[in-house]
VEXFI-516618 format. One record per atom (N, C-alpha, C, CB): residue number from 1; chain; atom name; x, y, z. Coordinates in nm, 2 decimals, decimal comma. Glycine has a CB too. Layout:
residues N
  nr kette atom     c1     c2     c3
 NUM     A   CA      X      Y      Z
...
This chain:
residues 68
  nr kette atom     c1     c2     c3
   1     A    N  -4,42  -1,11   0,10
   1     A   CA  -4,32  -1,14   0,20
   1     A    C  -4,22  -1,02   0,20
   1     A   CB  -4,24  -1,27   0,17
   2     A    N  -4,20  -0,96   0,32
   2     A   CA  -4,12  -0,84   0,34
   2     A    C  -3,97  -0,89   0,36
   2     A   CB  -4,17  -0,76   0,46
   3     A    N  -3,88  -0,84   0,27
   3     A   CA  -3,74  -0,88   0,27
   3     A    C  -3,65  -0,78   0,33
   3     A   CB  -3,70  -0,91   0,13
   4     A    N  -3,70  -0,67   0,39
   4     A   CA  -3,61  -0,56   0,44
   4     A    C  -3,57  -0,59   0,59
   4     A   CB  -3,69  -0,43   0,43
   5     A    N  -3,46  -0,53   0,62
   5     A   CA  -3,41  -0,55   0,76
   5     A    C  -3,48  -0,45   0,85
   5     A   CB  -3,26  -0,52   0,76
   6     A    N  -3,50  -0,49   0,98
   6     A   CA  -3,56  -0,40   1,08
   6     A    C  -3,47  -0,28   1,10
   6     A   CB  -3,59  -0,48   1,21
   7     A    N  -3,52  -0,17   1,15
   7     A   CA  -3,45  -0,05   1,16
   7     A    C  -3,33  -0,07   1,27
   7     A   CB  -3,54   0,06   1,21
   8     A    N  -3,35  -0,15   1,37
   8     A   CA  -3,25  -0,17   1,47
   8     A    C  -3,13  -0,24   1,40
   8     A   CB  -3,30  -0,26   1,58
   9     A    N  -3,15  -0,34   1,31
   9     A   CA  -3,04  -0,41   1,25
   9     A    C  -2,97  -0,31   1,15
   9     A   CB  -3,10  -0,52   1,17
  10     A    N  -3,04  -0,23   1,08
  10     A   CA  -2,98  -0,13   0,99
  10     A    C  -2,89  -0,03   1,07
  10     A   CB  -3,08  -0,06   0,91
  11     A    N  -2,94   0,01   1,19
  11     A   CA  -2,87   0,11   1,27
  11     A    C  -2,74   0,04   1,32
  11     A   CB  -2,96   0,15   1,39
  12     A    N  -2,74  -0,08   1,37
  12     A   CA  -2,62  -0,15   1,41
  12     A    C  -2,52  -0,16   1,30
  12     A   CB  -2,66  -0,28   1,47
  13     A    N  -2,57  -0,20   1,18
  13     A   CA  -2,49  -0,21   1,06
  13     A    C  -2,42  -0,08   1,02
  13     A   CB  -2,57  -0,27   0,95
  14     A    N  -2,49   0,03   1,02
  14     A   CA  -2,44   0,16   0,99
  14     A    C  -2,33   0,20   1,09
  14     A   CB  -2,55   0,26   0,98
  15     A    N  -2,36   0,18   1,22
  15     A   CA  -2,27   0,22   1,33
  15     A    C  -2,14   0,14   1,32
  15     A   CB  -2,33   0,20   1,47
  16     A    N  -2,16   0,01   1,29
  16     A   CA  -2,04  -0,08   1,27
  16     A    C  -1,95  -0,03   1,16
  16     A   CB  -2,08  -0,22   1,26
  17     A    N  -2,02  -0,01   1,04
  17     A   CA  -1,94   0,03   0,92
  17     A    C  -1,87   0,17   0,95
  17     A   CB  -2,03   0,04   0,80
  18     A    N  -1,94   0,26   1,01
  18     A   CA  -1,88   0,39   1,04
  18     A    C  -1,76   0,37   1,13
  18     A   CB  -1,98   0,48   1,10
  19     A    N  -1,77   0,28   1,23
  19     A   CA  -1,66   0,25   1,32
  19     A    C  -1,54   0,19   1,25
  19     A   CB  -1,70   0,16   1,43
  20     A    N  -1,56   0,10   1,16
  20     A   CA  -1,46   0,04   1,09
  20     A    C  -1,39   0,14   1,00
  20     A   CB  -1,51  -0,08   1,00
  21     A    N  -1,46   0,22   0,93
  21     A   CA  -1,40   0,33   0,85
  21     A    C  -1,32   0,43   0,93
  21     A   CB  -1,51   0,40   0,76
  22     A    N  -1,38   0,46   1,05
  22     A   CA  -1,31   0,55   1,14
  22     A    C  -1,18   0,50   1,19
  22     A   CB  -1,40   0,58   1,26
  23     A    N  -1,17   0,37   1,22
  23     A   CA  -1,05   0,30   1,27
  23     A    C  -0,95   0,30   1,15
  23     A   CB  -1,08   0,16   1,32
  24     A    N  -1,00   0,27   1,03
  24     A   CA  -0,91   0,27   0,91
  24     A    C  -0,85   0,41   0,89
  24     A   CB  -0,98   0,22   0,79
  25     A    N  -0,93   0,51   0,89
  25     A   CA  -0,88   0,65   0,87
  25     A    C  -0,78   0,69   0,98
  25     A   CB  -0,99   0,75   0,86
  26     A    N  -0,81   0,65   1,10
  26     A   CA  -0,72   0,68   1,22
  26     A    C  -0,58   0,61   1,20
  26     A   CB  -0,78   0,64   1,35
  27     A    N  -0,59   0,49   1,16
  27     A   CA  -0,46   0,41   1,14
  27     A    C  -0,39   0,46   1,02
  27     A   CB  -0,49   0,26   1,12
  28     A    N  -0,46   0,51   0,92
  28     A   CA  -0,39   0,55   0,80
  28     A    C  -0,32   0,68   0,82
  28     A   CB  -0,49   0,57   0,68
  29     A    N  -0,37   0,77   0,91
  29     A   CA  -0,30   0,90   0,93
  29     A    C  -0,18   0,88   1,01
  29     A   CB  -0,40   0,99   1,00
  30     A    N  -0,17   0,77   1,09
  30     A   CA  -0,05   0,75   1,17
  30     A    C   0,07   0,69   1,09
  30     A   CB  -0,08   0,66   1,28
  31     A    N   0,04   0,63   0,97
  31     A   CA   0,14   0,57   0,89
  31     A    C   0,18   0,67   0,78
  31     A   CB   0,08   0,44   0,82
  32     A    N   0,31   0,69   0,77
  32     A   CA   0,37   0,78   0,68
  32     A    C   0,41   0,71   0,55
  32     A   CB   0,49   0,85   0,73
  33     A    N   0,45   0,58   0,56
  33     A   CA   0,50   0,51   0,44
  33     A    C   0,43   0,38   0,43
  33     A   CB   0,65   0,49   0,44
  34     A    N   0,43   0,31   0,32
  34     A   CA   0,37   0,18   0,30
  34     A    C   0,45   0,08   0,38
  34     A   CB   0,36   0,14   0,16
  35     A    N   0,58   0,10   0,39
  35     A   CA   0,66   0,00   0,47
  35     A    C   0,62   0,02   0,62
  35     A   CB   0,81   0,03   0,45
  36     A    N   0,60   0,14   0,67
  36     A   CA   0,56   0,16   0,80
  36     A    C   0,43   0,10   0,83
  36     A   CB   0,56   0,31   0,84
  37     A    N   0,34   0,10   0,74
  37     A   CA   0,21   0,04   0,76
  37     A    C   0,21  -0,12   0,75
  37     A   CB   0,11   0,08   0,65
  38     A    N   0,28  -0,17   0,65
  38     A   CA   0,29  -0,32   0,64
  38     A    C   0,38  -0,39   0,74
  38     A   CB   0,33  -0,35   0,49
  39     A    N   0,48  -0,32   0,78
  39     A   CA   0,58  -0,39   0,87
  39     A    C   0,58  -0,32   1,01
  39     A   CB   0,72  -0,38   0,81
  40     A    N   0,49  -0,23   1,03
  40     A   CA   0,48  -0,17   1,16
  40     A    C   0,61  -0,10   1,20
  40     A   CB   0,44  -0,26   1,27
  41     A    N   0,68  -0,05   1,10
  41     A   CA   0,81   0,02   1,13
  41     A    C   0,92  -0,08   1,18
  41     A   CB   0,79   0,12   1,23
  42     A    N   0,90  -0,21   1,16
  42     A   CA   0,99  -0,31   1,21
  42     A    C   1,01  -0,31   1,36
  42     A   CB   1,12  -0,30   1,13
  43     A    N   0,90  -0,28   1,43
  43     A   CA   0,91  -0,26   1,57
  43     A    C   0,83  -0,37   1,65
  43     A   CB   0,87  -0,12   1,61
  44     A    N   0,78  -0,47   1,58
  44     A   CA   0,70  -0,57   1,66
  44     A    C   0,79  -0,67   1,72
  44     A   CB   0,61  -0,64   1,56
  45     A    N   0,76  -0,71   1,85
  45     A   CA   0,84  -0,81   1,91
  45     A    C   0,82  -0,95   1,85
  45     A   CB   0,81  -0,82   2,06
  46     A    N   0,92  -1,03   1,86
  46     A   CA   0,91  -1,16   1,79
  46     A    C   0,80  -1,25   1,85
  46     A   CB   1,04  -1,24   1,81
  47     A    N   0,77  -1,24   1,98
  47     A   CA   0,66  -1,32   2,04
  47     A    C   0,52  -1,28   1,98
  47     A   CB   0,66  -1,30   2,19
  48     A    N   0,50  -1,15   1,94
  48     A   CA   0,38  -1,11   1,89
  48     A    C   0,36  -1,16   1,74
  48     A   CB   0,37  -0,95   1,88
  49     A    N   0,47  -1,17   1,67
  49     A   CA   0,47  -1,22   1,54
  49     A    C   0,44  -1,37   1,54
  49     A   CB   0,60  -1,20   1,46
  50     A    N   0,50  -1,44   1,64
  50     A   CA   0,49  -1,59   1,65
  50     A    C   0,34  -1,62   1,69
  50     A   CB   0,58  -1,64   1,76
  51     A    N   0,28  -1,54   1,78
  51     A   CA   0,14  -1,56   1,82
  51     A    C   0,05  -1,54   1,70
  51     A   CB   0,10  -1,47   1,94
  52     A    N   0,08  -1,44   1,62
  52     A   CA   0,00  -1,41   1,50
  52     A    C   0,00  -1,53   1,40
  52     A   CB   0,04  -1,28   1,44
  53     A    N   0,12  -1,58   1,38
  53     A   CA   0,14  -1,69   1,29
  53     A    C   0,07  -1,82   1,34
  53     A   CB   0,28  -1,72   1,26
  54     A    N   0,09  -1,84   1,47
  54     A   CA   0,03  -1,96   1,53
  54     A    C  -0,13  -1,95   1,53
  54     A   CB   0,07  -1,97   1,68
  55     A    N  -0,18  -1,84   1,56
  55     A   CA  -0,33  -1,83   1,56
  55     A    C  -0,39  -1,84   1,42
  55     A   CB  -0,37  -1,70   1,62
  56     A    N  -0,31  -1,79   1,32
  56     A   CA  -0,36  -1,80   1,18
  56     A    C  -0,36  -1,95   1,14
  56     A   CB  -0,27  -1,72   1,09
  57     A    N  -0,26  -2,02   1,17
  57     A   CA  -0,25  -2,16   1,14
  57     A    C  -0,36  -2,24   1,21
  57     A   CB  -0,12  -2,22   1,17
  58     A    N  -0,38  -2,21   1,34
  58     A   CA  -0,48  -2,28   1,42
  58     A    C  -0,62  -2,25   1,37
  58     A   CB  -0,46  -2,24   1,57
  59     A    N  -0,64  -2,13   1,33
  59     A   CA  -0,78  -2,10   1,28
  59     A    C  -0,81  -2,17   1,15
  59     A   CB  -0,79  -1,95   1,26
  60     A    N  -0,71  -2,18   1,06
  60     A   CA  -0,74  -2,25   0,93
  60     A    C  -0,75  -2,40   0,96
  60     A   CB  -0,63  -2,22   0,83
  61     A    N  -0,67  -2,45   1,05
  61     A   CA  -0,68  -2,60   1,07
  61     A    C  -0,82  -2,63   1,14
  61     A   CB  -0,57  -2,65   1,17
  62     A    N  -0,87  -2,55   1,23
  62     A   CA  -1,00  -2,57   1,29
  62     A    C  -1,11  -2,55   1,19
  62     A   CB  -1,02  -2,47   1,40
  63     A    N  -1,10  -2,46   1,10
  63     A   CA  -1,20  -2,43   1,00
  63     A    C  -1,21  -2,55   0,90
  63     A   CB  -1,17  -2,30   0,91
  64     A    N  -1,10  -2,62   0,87
  64     A   CA  -1,11  -2,73   0,78
  64     A    C  -1,14  -2,86   0,86
  64     A   CB  -0,98  -2,75   0,71
  65     A    N  -1,09  -2,87   0,98
  65     A   CA  -1,11  -3,00   1,05
  65     A    C  -1,24  -3,02   1,12
  65     A   CB  -1,00  -3,01   1,16
  66     A    N  -1,30  -2,92   1,17
  66     A   CA  -1,43  -2,93   1,24
  66     A    C  -1,54  -2,99   1,16
  66     A   CB  -1,47  -2,79   1,29
  67     A    N  -1,56  -2,94   1,03
  67     A   CA  -1,67  -3,00   0,95
  67     A    C  -1,64  -3,15   0,92
  67     A   CB  -1,68  -2,93   0,83
  68     A    N  -1,51  -3,19   0,91
  68     A   CA  -1,48  -3,32   0,87
  68     A    C  -1,49  -3,41   0,99
  68     A   CB  -1,33  -3,33   0,82
């Protein structure tokens, strides 16, 4: 039984990983301090923070409630 991934799957995986690393490096060069990275320079609007918190809660509730 052959357990290896097809070449197309490996290609997609490598391209995806390279893209994620590239985005991380691009974002890291724009941040000068850890506070700037973690808090976005304290420049986020309150509605964006609220939507982020709401979607996080909604996602976890759905993850626990759907199987039940």
